[in-house]
TORNUGU-929256 format. One record per atom (N, C-alpha, C, O): residue in three letters; residue number from 1; x, y, z; atom name. Coordinates in steps of 0.02 Angstrom, whole numbers. Each point is the difference from the previous one (the first is absolute). Layout:
% residues N
{pt ALA NUM {X Y Z} CA}
...
***
This chain:
% residues 157
{pt MET 1 {-571 -669 761} N}
{pt MET 1 {62 37 -9} CA}
{pt MET 1 {55 -28 44} C}
{pt MET 1 {58 -3 -20} O}
{pt ARG 2 {-76 -16 81} N}
{pt ARG 2 {52 -28 44} CA}
{pt ARG 2 {27 -65 -28} C}
{pt ARG 2 {60 -13 3} O}
{pt ILE 3 {-105 -29 -29} N}
{pt ILE 3 {22 -64 -28} CA}
{pt ILE 3 {47 13 -59} C}
{pt ILE 3 {53 -32 -5} O}
{pt LEU 4 {-71 78 -39} N}
{pt LEU 4 {44 16 -56} CA}
{pt LEU 4 {66 29 24} C}
{pt LEU 4 {53 -16 -28} O}
{pt GLY 5 {-55 57 80} N}
{pt GLY 5 {61 27 28} CA}
{pt GLY 5 {46 -54 27} C}
{pt GLY 5 {61 3 -10} O}
{pt PHE 6 {-90 -52 44} N}
{pt PHE 6 {42 -55 26} CA}
{pt PHE 6 {26 -44 -56} C}
{pt PHE 6 {56 -26 4} O}
{pt ILE 7 {-95 16 -57} N}
{pt ILE 7 {24 -38 -58} CA}
{pt ILE 7 {60 35 -31} C}
{pt ILE 7 {51 -31 -15} O}
{pt VAL 8 {-58 96 4} N}
{pt VAL 8 {55 39 -29} CA}
{pt VAL 8 {61 -1 46} C}
{pt VAL 8 {56 -9 -24} O}
{pt MET 9 {-67 18 89} N}
{pt MET 9 {56 -1 47} CA}
{pt MET 9 {36 -68 -1} C}
{pt MET 9 {61 -2 0} O}
{pt PHE 10 {-99 -52 -2} N}
{pt PHE 10 {30 -67 -2} CA}
{pt PHE 10 {42 -9 -63} C}
{pt PHE 10 {55 -26 3} O}
{pt ARG 11 {-82 47 -60} N}
{pt ARG 11 {36 -8 -63} CA}
{pt ARG 11 {62 45 -2} C}
{pt ARG 11 {52 -20 -26} O}
{pt LEU 12 {-56 79 54} N}
{pt LEU 12 {58 44 1} CA}
{pt LEU 12 {55 -26 46} C}
{pt LEU 12 {59 7 -15} O}
{pt ILE 13 {-78 -38 70} N}
{pt ILE 13 {50 -30 44} CA}
{pt ILE 13 {38 -55 -36} C}
{pt ILE 13 {61 -5 4} O}
{pt ILE 14 {-98 -36 -41} N}
{pt ILE 14 {32 -53 -39} CA}
{pt ILE 14 {46 29 -53} C}
{pt ILE 14 {57 -21 -7} O}
{pt CYS 15 {-82 71 -30} N}
{pt CYS 15 {41 31 -52} CA}
{pt CYS 15 {62 32 28} C}
{pt CYS 15 {54 -6 -29} O}
{pt ASN 16 {-60 41 84} N}
{pt ASN 16 {58 34 29} CA}
{pt ASN 16 {52 -49 24} C}
{pt ASN 16 {60 16 0} O}
{pt HIS 17 {-80 -74 21} N}
{pt HIS 17 {49 -50 23} CA}
{pt HIS 17 {32 -38 -58} C}
{pt HIS 17 {55 -27 7} O}
{pt LEU 18 {-89 26 -65} N}
{pt LEU 18 {26 -37 -57} CA}
{pt LEU 18 {39 43 -49} C}
{pt LEU 18 {34 -27 -44} O}
{pt VAL 19 {-39 92 49} N}
{pt VAL 19 {32 44 -48} CA}
{pt VAL 19 {76 1 12} C}
{pt VAL 19 {23 -2 57} O}
{pt ALA 20 {13 5 -112} N}
{pt ALA 20 {73 4 4} CA}
{pt ALA 20 {24 53 -48} C}
{pt ALA 20 {-30 11 -53} O}
{pt THR 21 {85 22 70} N}
{pt THR 21 {27 51 -45} CA}
{pt THR 21 {41 -33 -55} C}
{pt THR 21 {31 -52 10} O}
{pt ARG 22 {-33 84 -68} N}
{pt ARG 22 {38 -26 -57} CA}
{pt ARG 22 {73 20 6} C}
{pt ARG 22 {44 -39 -19} O}
{pt LEU 23 {-31 98 44} N}
{pt LEU 23 {68 26 6} CA}
{pt LEU 23 {15 13 74} C}
{pt LEU 23 {-46 12 39} O}
{pt PRO 24 {109 -13 -21} N}
{pt PRO 24 {17 17 69} CA}
{pt PRO 24 {-12 75 12} C}
{pt PRO 24 {3 39 -47} O}
{pt PRO 25 {-17 -20 108} N}
{pt PRO 25 {-13 71 14} CA}
{pt PRO 25 {63 43 -12} C}
{pt PRO 25 {56 -22 12} O}
{pt ARG 26 {-68 83 -36} N}
{pt ARG 26 {55 46 -13} CA}
{pt ARG 26 {16 40 63} C}
{pt ARG 26 {-45 17 39} O}
{pt LYS 27 {108 -2 -31} N}
{pt LYS 27 {21 45 54} CA}
{pt LYS 27 {-10 71 -24} C}
{pt LYS 27 {35 22 -46} O}
{pt VAL 28 {-82 14 75} N}
{pt VAL 28 {-14 68 -20} CA}
{pt VAL 28 {21 47 56} C}
{pt VAL 28 {-22 -7 57} O}
{pt THR 29 {64 53 -74} N}
{pt THR 29 {20 50 49} CA}
{pt THR 29 {-35 66 -16} C}
{pt THR 29 {-17 13 -57} O}
{pt GLY 30 {7 26 107} N}
{pt GLY 30 {-32 65 -10} CA}
{pt GLY 30 {-67 2 36} C}
{pt GLY 30 {-17 -46 37} O}
{pt PRO 31 {-19 101 -46} N}
{pt PRO 31 {-62 9 36} CA}
{pt PRO 31 {-55 -46 -27} C}
{pt PRO 31 {3 -24 -56} O}
{pt PHE 32 {-53 12 99} N}
{pt PHE 32 {-57 -42 -20} CA}
{pt PHE 32 {-39 33 -57} C}
{pt PHE 32 {-20 -33 -47} O}
{pt ILE 33 {9 98 52} N}
{pt ILE 33 {-31 39 -53} CA}
{pt ILE 33 {50 51 -24} C}
{pt ILE 33 {23 43 38} O}
{pt ASP 34 {-6 -48 -101} N}
{pt ASP 34 {49 45 -30} CA}
{pt ASP 34 {-37 56 -36} C}
{pt ASP 34 {-25 -9 -55} O}
{pt PHE 35 {22 68 87} N}
{pt PHE 35 {-36 56 -29} CA}
{pt PHE 35 {38 32 -58} C}
{pt PHE 35 {-27 44 -34} O}
{pt GLU 36 {88 -64 22} N}
{pt GLU 36 {38 26 -57} CA}
{pt GLU 36 {-31 -20 -67} C}
{pt GLU 36 {8 35 -49} O}
{pt MET 37 {-45 -90 48} N}
{pt MET 37 {-30 -23 -63} CA}
{pt MET 37 {-53 48 -24} C}
{pt MET 37 {-18 0 -59} O}
{pt PHE 38 {-9 42 103} N}
{pt PHE 38 {-52 47 -21} CA}
{pt PHE 38 {30 61 -35} C}
{pt PHE 38 {-37 43 -23} O}
{pt ARG 39 {102 -40 17} N}
{pt ARG 39 {31 53 -40} CA}
{pt ARG 39 {-8 -13 -75} C}
{pt ARG 39 {4 46 -40} O}
{pt TYR 40 {-15 -108 22} N}
{pt TYR 40 {-15 -18 -69} CA}
{pt TYR 40 {-72 19 -14} C}
{pt TYR 40 {-46 -34 23} O}
{pt LYS 41 {36 88 -61} N}
{pt LYS 41 {-66 32 -7} CA}
{pt LYS 41 {-54 -47 -28} C}
{pt LYS 41 {-56 1 26} O}
{pt PRO 42 {70 -41 -77} N}
{pt PRO 42 {-54 -45 -24} CA}
{pt PRO 42 {-24 -48 54} C}
{pt PRO 42 {-60 -15 3} O}
{pt PHE 43 {105 -9 37} N}
{pt PHE 43 {-20 -46 54} CA}
{pt PHE 43 {-41 37 53} C}
{pt PHE 43 {-49 -26 25} O}
{pt ALA 44 {69 87 -8} N}
{pt ALA 44 {-36 39 50} CA}
{pt ALA 44 {-70 17 -24} C}
{pt ALA 44 {-48 -3 38} O}
{pt VAL 45 {42 22 -102} N}
{pt VAL 45 {-66 16 -28} CA}
{pt VAL 45 {-44 -62 -1} C}
{pt VAL 45 {-59 3 16} O}
{pt TYR 46 {88 -59 -36} N}
{pt TYR 46 {-38 -63 -3} CA}
{pt TYR 46 {-24 -20 70} C}
{pt TYR 46 {-58 -19 8} O}
{pt CYS 47 {101 24 41} N}
{pt CYS 47 {-20 -18 69} CA}
{pt CYS 47 {-54 46 26} C}
{pt CYS 47 {-48 -24 31} O}
{pt SER 48 {54 88 -43} N}
{pt SER 48 {-51 47 25} CA}
{pt SER 48 {-66 -10 -37} C}
{pt SER 48 {-53 4 31} O}
{pt ALA 49 {55 -17 -96} N}
{pt ALA 49 {-62 -12 -38} CA}
{pt ALA 49 {-33 -65 23} C}
{pt ALA 49 {-61 -3 4} O}
{pt THR 50 {100 -48 9} N}
{pt THR 50 {-28 -63 24} CA}
{pt THR 50 {-31 9 69} C}
{pt THR 50 {-53 -29 14} O}
{pt PHE 51 {85 68 29} N}
{pt PHE 51 {-27 13 67} CA}
{pt PHE 51 {-68 35 -5} C}
{pt PHE 51 {-48 -20 34} O}
{pt VAL 52 {43 71 -76} N}
{pt VAL 52 {-62 37 -7} CA}
{pt VAL 52 {-54 -44 -32} C}
{pt VAL 52 {-58 3 20} O}
{pt ALA 53 {77 -44 -69} N}
{pt ALA 53 {-49 -44 -32} CA}
{pt ALA 53 {-28 -51 48} C}
{pt ALA 53 {-60 -15 -1} O}
{pt PHE 54 {102 -13 44} N}
{pt PHE 54 {-24 -49 48} CA}
{pt PHE 54 {-45 32 53} C}
{pt PHE 54 {-41 -35 30} O}
{pt LEU 55 {49 99 -17} N}
{pt LEU 55 {-45 34 46} CA}
{pt LEU 55 {-72 -2 -24} C}
{pt LEU 55 {-47 -7 39} O}
{pt GLY 56 {37 14 -104} N}
{pt GLY 56 {-67 0 -28} CA}
{pt GLY 56 {-23 -66 -29} C}
{pt GLY 56 {-56 -5 -24} O}
{pt LEU 57 {98 -45 27} N}
{pt LEU 57 {-16 -63 -34} CA}
{pt LEU 57 {-60 -36 30} C}
{pt LEU 57 {-41 -27 -37} O}
{pt TYR 58 {36 26 102} N}
{pt TYR 58 {-52 -40 32} CA}
{pt TYR 58 {-64 38 16} C}
{pt TYR 58 {-43 -26 36} O}
{pt THR 59 {37 86 -62} N}
{pt THR 59 {-61 39 12} CA}
{pt THR 59 {-61 -34 -30} C}
{pt THR 59 {-50 -9 34} O}
{pt VAL 60 {55 -10 -97} N}
{pt VAL 60 {-56 -33 -33} CA}
{pt VAL 60 {-13 -68 33} C}
{pt VAL 60 {-57 -19 11} O}
{pt LEU 61 {110 -17 3} N}
{pt LEU 61 {-8 -66 30} CA}
{pt LEU 61 {-35 3 68} C}
{pt LEU 61 {-37 -45 18} O}
{pt THR 62 {48 99 18} N}
{pt THR 62 {-28 6 67} CA}
{pt THR 62 {-71 27 -1} C}
{pt THR 62 {-42 -23 38} O}
{pt TYR 63 {28 72 -80} N}
{pt TYR 63 {-62 37 6} CA}
{pt TYR 63 {-52 -14 -54} C}
{pt TYR 63 {-53 31 1} O}
{pt ILE 64 {66 -76 -48} N}
{pt ILE 64 {-49 -11 -54} CA}
{pt ILE 64 {-64 -31 26} C}
{pt ILE 64 {-54 15 -25} O}
{pt ASP 65 {59 -58 75} N}
{pt ASP 65 {-62 -30 26} CA}
{pt ASP 65 {-43 51 38} C}
{pt ASP 65 {-61 -2 -5} O}
{pt ILE 66 {93 46 41} N}
{pt ILE 66 {-38 53 35} CA}
{pt ILE 66 {-31 48 -50} C}
{pt ILE 66 {-57 22 9} O}
{pt SER 67 {93 -7 -62} N}
{pt SER 67 {-26 44 -52} CA}
{pt SER 67 {-60 -32 -35} C}
{pt SER 67 {-48 34 -17} O}
{pt ALA 68 {51 -99 6} N}
{pt ALA 68 {-56 -35 -33} CA}
{pt ALA 68 {-62 1 43} C}
{pt ALA 68 {-56 10 -25} O}
{pt VAL 69 {63 -20 90} N}
{pt VAL 69 {-57 2 45} CA}
{pt VAL 69 {-30 70 2} C}
{pt VAL 69 {-61 8 1} O}
{pt SER 70 {104 43 0} N}
{pt SER 70 {-26 69 1} CA}
{pt SER 70 {-33 19 -66} C}
{pt SER 70 {-39 47 -2} O}
{pt ALA 71 {56 -83 -53} N}
{pt ALA 71 {-32 13 -64} CA}
{pt ALA 71 {-66 -38 -8} C}
{pt ALA 71 {-34 7 -50} O}
{pt GLY 72 {17 -48 100} N}
{pt GLY 72 {-64 -34 -1} CA}
{pt GLY 72 {3 -74 -15} C}
{pt GLY 72 {-52 -33 -4} O}
{pt LEU 73 {111 5 -4} N}
{pt LEU 73 {6 -72 -12} CA}
{pt LEU 73 {-5 -37 67} C}
{pt LEU 73 {13 29 53} O}
{pt SER 74 {-32 -91 -56} N}
{pt SER 74 {-8 -39 62} CA}
{pt SER 74 {68 -15 31} C}
{pt SER 74 {49 -7 -36} O}
{pt SER 75 {-48 3 101} N}
{pt SER 75 {63 -15 34} CA}
{pt SER 75 {23 -71 -14} C}
{pt SER 75 {59 -15 4} O}
{pt ASP 76 {-106 -30 -20} N}
{pt ASP 76 {19 -68 -17} CA}
{pt ASP 76 {40 -2 -65} C}
{pt ASP 76 {48 -38 -6} O}
{pt PHE 77 {-67 80 -42} N}
{pt PHE 77 {38 2 -63} CA}
{pt PHE 77 {64 39 7} C}
{pt PHE 77 {52 -21 -26} O}
{pt SER 78 {-54 77 60} N}
{pt SER 78 {60 43 4} CA}
{pt SER 78 {58 -35 34} C}
{pt SER 78 {58 16 -13} O}
{pt PHE 79 {-72 -64 56} N}
{pt PHE 79 {52 -39 32} CA}
{pt PHE 79 {42 -38 -53} C}
{pt PHE 79 {60 -9 10} O}
{pt TYR 80 {-92 -11 -64} N}
{pt TYR 80 {35 -38 -52} CA}
{pt TYR 80 {44 43 -45} C}
{pt TYR 80 {41 -26 -36} O}
{pt LEU 81 {-50 91 39} N}
{pt LEU 81 {42 43 -42} CA}
{pt LEU 81 {74 -5 20} C}
{pt LEU 81 {44 5 -43} O}
{pt VAL 82 {-31 -16 106} N}
{pt VAL 82 {69 -8 22} CA}
{pt VAL 82 {28 -65 -28} C}
{pt VAL 82 {57 -2 -21} O}
{pt SER 83 {-97 -51 19} N}
{pt SER 83 {22 -63 -28} CA}
{pt SER 83 {10 5 -76} C}
{pt SER 83 {45 -31 -28} O}
{pt ILE 84 {-87 70 -4} N}
{pt ILE 84 {7 9 -72} CA}
{pt ILE 84 {67 33 -16} C}
{pt ILE 84 {30 -13 -52} O}
{pt GLN 85 {-7 55 97} N}
{pt GLN 85 {64 34 -12} CA}
{pt GLN 85 {60 -48 6} C}
{pt GLN 85 {56 20 -13} O}
{pt LEU 86 {-69 -82 30} N}
{pt LEU 86 {55 -48 2} CA}
{pt LEU 86 {25 -17 -69} C}
{pt LEU 86 {45 -41 -8} O}
{pt LEU 87 {-74 74 -43} N}
{pt LEU 87 {29 -5 -66} CA}
{pt LEU 87 {69 29 -3} C}
{pt LEU 87 {34 -4 -52} O}
{pt SER 88 {-12 35 106} N}
{pt SER 88 {69 24 2} CA}
{pt SER 88 {48 -58 -9} C}
{pt SER 88 {56 9 -25} O}
{pt GLY 89 {-77 -69 44} N}
{pt GLY 89 {41 -59 -13} CA}
{pt GLY 89 {7 -12 -74} C}
{pt GLY 89 {54 -18 -24} O}
{pt PHE 90 {-108 27 -14} N}
{pt PHE 90 {3 -5 -73} CA}
{pt PHE 90 {46 54 -28} C}
{pt PHE 90 {39 -13 -46} O}
{pt GLY 91 {-45 73 73} N}
{pt GLY 91 {43 55 -23} CA}
{pt GLY 91 {73 -13 15} C}
{pt GLY 91 {44 17 -40} O}
{pt ARG 92 {-30 -48 96} N}
{pt ARG 92 {70 -15 17} CA}
{pt ARG 92 {29 -52 -47} C}
{pt ARG 92 {57 7 -22} O}
{pt ILE 93 {-95 -58 6} N}
{pt ILE 93 {25 -53 -45} CA}
{pt ILE 93 {6 26 -71} C}
{pt ILE 93 {52 -9 -32} O}
{pt SER 94 {-104 41 7} N}
{pt SER 94 {2 25 -69} CA}
{pt SER 94 {52 55 -8} C}
{pt SER 94 {31 6 -52} O}
{pt GLY 95 {-23 35 104} N}
{pt GLY 95 {51 53 -4} CA}
{pt GLY 95 {70 -28 -7} C}
{pt GLY 95 {41 27 -37} O}
{pt GLU 96 {-27 -80 73} N}
{pt GLU 96 {66 -30 -6} CA}
{pt GLU 96 {11 -32 -68} C}
{pt GLU 96 {55 2 -27} O}
{pt LEU 97 {-108 -32 0} N}
{pt LEU 97 {6 -29 -67} CA}
{pt LEU 97 {12 55 -53} C}
{pt LEU 97 {40 -9 -46} O}
{pt LEU 98 {-74 65 54} N}
{pt LEU 98 {11 56 -45} CA}
{pt LEU 98 {70 30 8} C}
{pt LEU 98 {30 22 -48} O}
{pt ALA 99 {-6 -21 110} N}
{pt ALA 99 {66 30 13} CA}
{pt ALA 99 {56 -41 -30} C}
{pt ALA 99 {52 28 -18} O}
{pt ASP 100 {-61 -93 11} N}
{pt ASP 100 {50 -40 -33} CA}
{pt ASP 100 {9 21 -73} C}
{pt ASP 100 {54 -6 -28} O}
{pt ARG 101 {-106 32 -1} N}
{pt ARG 101 {3 20 -70} CA}
{pt ARG 101 {17 74 -9} C}
{pt ARG 101 {37 19 -45} O}
{pt PHE 102 {-65 25 89} N}
{pt PHE 102 {6 72 -10} CA}
{pt PHE 102 {43 36 51} C}
{pt PHE 102 {18 58 -11} O}
{pt GLY 103 {0 -90 66} N}
{pt GLY 103 {38 32 53} CA}
{pt GLY 103 {-44 21 57} C}
{pt GLY 103 {-58 18 -10} O}
{pt ALA 104 {86 -19 71} N}
{pt ALA 104 {-40 12 60} CA}
{pt ALA 104 {-29 70 3} C}
{pt ALA 104 {-60 8 11} O}
{pt LEU 105 {101 43 -21} N}
{pt LEU 105 {-26 69 4} CA}
{pt LEU 105 {-46 16 -58} C}
{pt LEU 105 {-46 40 8} O}
{pt ASN 106 {58 -69 -67} N}
{pt ASN 106 {-45 12 -57} CA}
{pt ASN 106 {-69 -29 12} C}
{pt ASN 106 {-48 23 -31} O}
{pt VAL 107 {42 -72 73} N}
{pt VAL 107 {-65 -28 17} CA}
{pt VAL 107 {-29 35 61} C}
{pt VAL 107 {-60 14 3} O}
{pt MET 108 {103 1 45} N}
{pt MET 108 {-24 29 63} CA}
{pt MET 108 {-29 71 -10} C}
{pt MET 108 {-51 16 30} O}
{pt ILE 109 {82 24 -71} N}
{pt ILE 109 {-22 70 -7} CA}
{pt ILE 109 {-71 6 -27} C}
{pt ILE 109 {-40 36 31} O}
{pt PRO 110 {21 -69 -86} N}
{pt PRO 110 {-69 8 -23} CA}
{pt PRO 110 {-52 -29 49} C}
{pt PRO 110 {-54 29 8} O}
{pt PHE 111 {70 -84 24} N}
{pt PHE 111 {-47 -29 48} CA}
{pt PHE 111 {-6 44 62} C}
{pt PHE 111 {-54 5 29} O}
{pt THR 112 {108 28 -10} N}
{pt THR 112 {-3 46 57} CA}
{pt THR 112 {-42 61 -17} C}
{pt THR 112 {-38 24 42} O}
{pt VAL 113 {43 0 -103} N}
{pt VAL 113 {-42 56 -21} CA}
{pt VAL 113 {-73 -20 1} C}
{pt VAL 113 {-43 38 23} O}
{pt CYS 114 {29 -99 -46} N}
{pt CYS 114 {-70 -24 3} CA}
{pt CYS 114 {-24 -7 71} C}
{pt CYS 114 {-56 19 16} O}
{pt ALA 115 {98 -45 28} N}
{pt ALA 115 {-19 -7 70} CA}
{pt ALA 115 {-8 68 33} C}
{pt ALA 115 {-38 6 48} O}
{pt ALA 116 {71 45 -73} N}
{pt ALA 116 {-8 67 28} CA}
{pt ALA 116 {-62 35 -27} C}
{pt ALA 116 {-29 42 35} O}
{pt VAL 117 {6 -59 -94} N}
{pt VAL 117 {-58 32 -30} CA}
{pt VAL 117 {-65 -31 24} C}
{pt VAL 117 {-50 35 8} O}
{pt ILE 118 {50 -100 5} N}
{pt ILE 118 {-61 -35 19} CA}
{pt ILE 118 {-33 29 63} C}
{pt ILE 118 {-61 6 0} O}
{pt PRO 119 {97 13 52} N}
{pt PRO 119 {-35 30 58} CA}
{pt PRO 119 {-37 65 -15} C}
{pt PRO 119 {-45 18 37} O}
{pt TYR 120 {64 16 -91} N}
{pt TYR 120 {-36 60 -19} CA}
{pt TYR 120 {-68 -17 -32} C}
{pt TYR 120 {-45 42 0} O}
{pt ALA 121 {38 -102 -26} N}
{pt ALA 121 {-65 -22 -27} CA}
{pt ALA 121 {-43 -30 55} C}
{pt ALA 121 {-61 -6 -9} O}
{pt TRP 122 {90 -12 63} N}
{pt TRP 122 {-35 -34 55} CA}
{pt TRP 122 {-58 40 29} C}
{pt TRP 122 {-52 -30 13} O}
{pt PRO 123 {57 96 -2} N}
{pt PRO 123 {-58 37 27} CA}
{pt PRO 123 {-61 0 -46} C}
{pt PRO 123 {-56 11 23} O}
{pt PHE 124 {66 -24 -87} N}
{pt PHE 124 {-56 0 -47} CA}
{pt PHE 124 {-34 -68 -4} C}
{pt PHE 124 {-51 -7 -35} O}
{pt ALA 125 {77 -43 69} N}
{pt ALA 125 {-30 -67 0} CA}
{pt ALA 125 {-61 1 46} C}
{pt ALA 125 {4 16 59} O}
{pt THR 126 {-62 -34 -88} N}
{pt THR 126 {-61 -1 40} CA}
{pt THR 126 {-38 -66 -7} C}
{pt THR 126 {-47 -13 37} O}
{pt THR 127 {67 -29 -85} N}
{pt THR 127 {-34 -63 -11} CA}
{pt THR 127 {45 -58 18} C}
{pt THR 127 {60 8 10} O}
{pt LYS 128 {-90 -66 -6} N}
{pt LYS 128 {37 -60 16} CA}
{pt LYS 128 {54 -14 -53} C}
{pt LYS 128 {57 -17 17} O}
{pt GLY 129 {-75 24 -80} N}
{pt GLY 129 {47 -12 -54} CA}
{pt GLY 129 {59 48 1} C}
{pt GLY 129 {57 -19 -14} O}
{pt ALA 130 {-71 82 30} N}
{pt ALA 130 {54 50 2} CA}
{pt ALA 130 {48 -16 57} C}
{pt ALA 130 {61 6 -9} O}
{pt PHE 131 {-86 -26 66} N}
{pt PHE 131 {44 -18 55} CA}
{pt PHE 131 {41 -62 -15} C}
{pt PHE 131 {59 -5 19} O}
{pt VAL 132 {-89 -43 -53} N}
{pt VAL 132 {37 -60 -19} CA}
{pt VAL 132 {55 18 -49} C}
{pt VAL 132 {56 -25 4} O}
{pt ALA 133 {-72 69 -52} N}
{pt ALA 133 {51 21 -49} CA}
{pt ALA 133 {58 36 35} C}
{pt ALA 133 {58 -13 -17} O}
{pt ILE 134 {-73 57 64} N}
{pt ILE 134 {53 34 37} CA}
{pt ILE 134 {42 -50 38} C}
{pt ILE 134 {62 4 -1} O}
{pt ALA 135 {-94 -53 33} N}
{pt ALA 135 {36 -50 39} CA}
{pt ALA 135 {45 -43 -44} C}
{pt ALA 135 {57 -14 18} O}
{pt VAL 136 {-83 -7 -75} N}
{pt VAL 136 {38 -43 -45} CA}
{pt VAL 136 {60 38 -29} C}
{pt VAL 136 {56 -24 1} O}
{pt LEU 137 {-69 82 -27} N}
{pt LEU 137 {54 39 -32} CA}
{pt LEU 137 {52 22 50} C}
{pt LEU 137 {60 -5 -13} O}
{pt TYR 138 {-81 28 71} N}
{pt TYR 138 {48 22 50} CA}
{pt TYR 138 {39 -58 28} C}
{pt TYR 138 {60 6 12} O}
{pt GLY 139 {-93 -62 -1} N}
{pt GLY 139 {35 -59 25} CA}
{pt GLY 139 {55 -23 -47} C}
{pt GLY 139 {56 -15 21} O}
{pt ALA 140 {-72 12 -86} N}
{pt ALA 140 {49 -23 -49} CA}
{pt ALA 140 {58 49 -8} C}
{pt ALA 140 {58 -20 -2} O}
{pt THR 141 {-73 85 -3} N}
{pt THR 141 {53 48 -12} CA}
{pt THR 141 {43 13 62} C}
{pt THR 141 {60 9 -5} O}
{pt SER 142 {-91 -9 64} N}
{pt SER 142 {40 11 60} CA}
{pt SER 142 {44 -60 15} C}
{pt SER 142 {54 7 28} O}
{pt GLY 143 {-76 -66 -48} N}
{pt GLY 143 {42 -60 9} CA}
{pt GLY 143 {64 4 -41} C}
{pt GLY 143 {53 -21 24} O}
{pt VAL 144 {-58 48 -84} N}
{pt VAL 144 {60 8 -41} CA}
{pt VAL 144 {47 50 33} C}
{pt VAL 144 {61 -11 2} O}
{pt TYR 145 {-88 65 24} N}
{pt TYR 145 {42 50 33} CA}
{pt TYR 145 {35 -30 61} C}
{pt TYR 145 {60 11 10} O}
{pt VAL 146 {-97 -47 31} N}
{pt VAL 146 {28 -26 62} CA}
{pt VAL 146 {59 -47 -14} C}
{pt VAL 146 {52 5 32} O}
{pt ILE 147 {-60 -49 -80} N}
{pt ILE 147 {54 -49 -13} CA}
{pt ILE 147 {61 35 -30} C}
{pt ILE 147 {56 -20 17} O}
{pt PHE 148 {-65 69 -59} N}
{pt PHE 148 {58 32 -30} CA}
{pt PHE 148 {32 52 43} C}
{pt PHE 148 {60 12 -6} O}
{pt ALA 149 {-98 21 49} N}
{pt ALA 149 {30 48 45} CA}
{pt ALA 149 {49 -35 47} C}
{pt ALA 149 {54 26 13} O}
{pt SER 150 {-73 -84 11} N}
{pt SER 150 {46 -36 44} CA}
{pt SER 150 {54 -34 -40} C}
{pt SER 150 {56 -6 24} O}
{pt PHE 151 {-72 -18 -84} N}
{pt PHE 151 {49 -36 -41} CA}
{pt PHE 151 {56 47 -24} C}
{pt PHE 151 {59 -16 7} O}
{pt THR 152 {-78 73 -35} N}
{pt THR 152 {51 44 -29} CA}
{pt THR 152 {42 33 54} C}
{pt THR 152 {58 16 -11} O}
{pt LEU 153 {-87 -5 70} N}
{pt LEU 153 {38 30 55} CA}
{pt LEU 153 {50 -49 29} C}
{pt LEU 153 {53 21 22} O}
{pt ASN 154 {-70 -85 -20} N}
{pt ASN 154 {43 -50 30} CA}
{pt ASN 154 {45 -36 -48} C}
{pt ASN 154 {41 -41 21} O}
{pt SER 155 {-47 54 -86} N}
{pt SER 155 {41 -37 -48} CA}
{pt SER 155 {71 29 -1} C}
{pt SER 155 {11 58 15} O}
{pt ASP 156 {34 -101 -33} N}
{pt ASP 156 {71 21 -3} CA}
{pt ASP 156 {17 35 -64} C}
{pt ASP 156 {51 35 -2} O}
{pt GLY 157 {-91 -43 -50} N}
{pt GLY 157 {19 29 -64} CA}
{pt GLY 157 {-45 49 -27} C}
{pt GLY 157 {12 27 -54} O}
***
């Protein structure tokens, strides 16, 4: 892990020194955080819903291996359940491809509902196959949510 950390740090140092802005910086006057924007109700509801969703997002990612061991699976296998959830990368890529065709919120909402329902099936998983299915499905659907929650909140349009 230390070696990987130093590799990432080295590459980030190079990237940070080579990056250049496309446009000159804008002169922005006013407070650093403008709380007036929360008067726009759709934005306030979206921000609060995203905050609550992110509170529960990493529960499965954090505790699925412990749950698998307590269900009787070997600790050698349960360690890989976290790696299996890296399908969130697949969800992030496929979600963006779908969003080009259907729109970001039209893709994010159904995948978020799926990511919210999957943890309710998690306590019923008792076999290796069931835990793998939970990890695969949750990894893919939560990846779509993560990319669009940050994308739609930070987009200008």
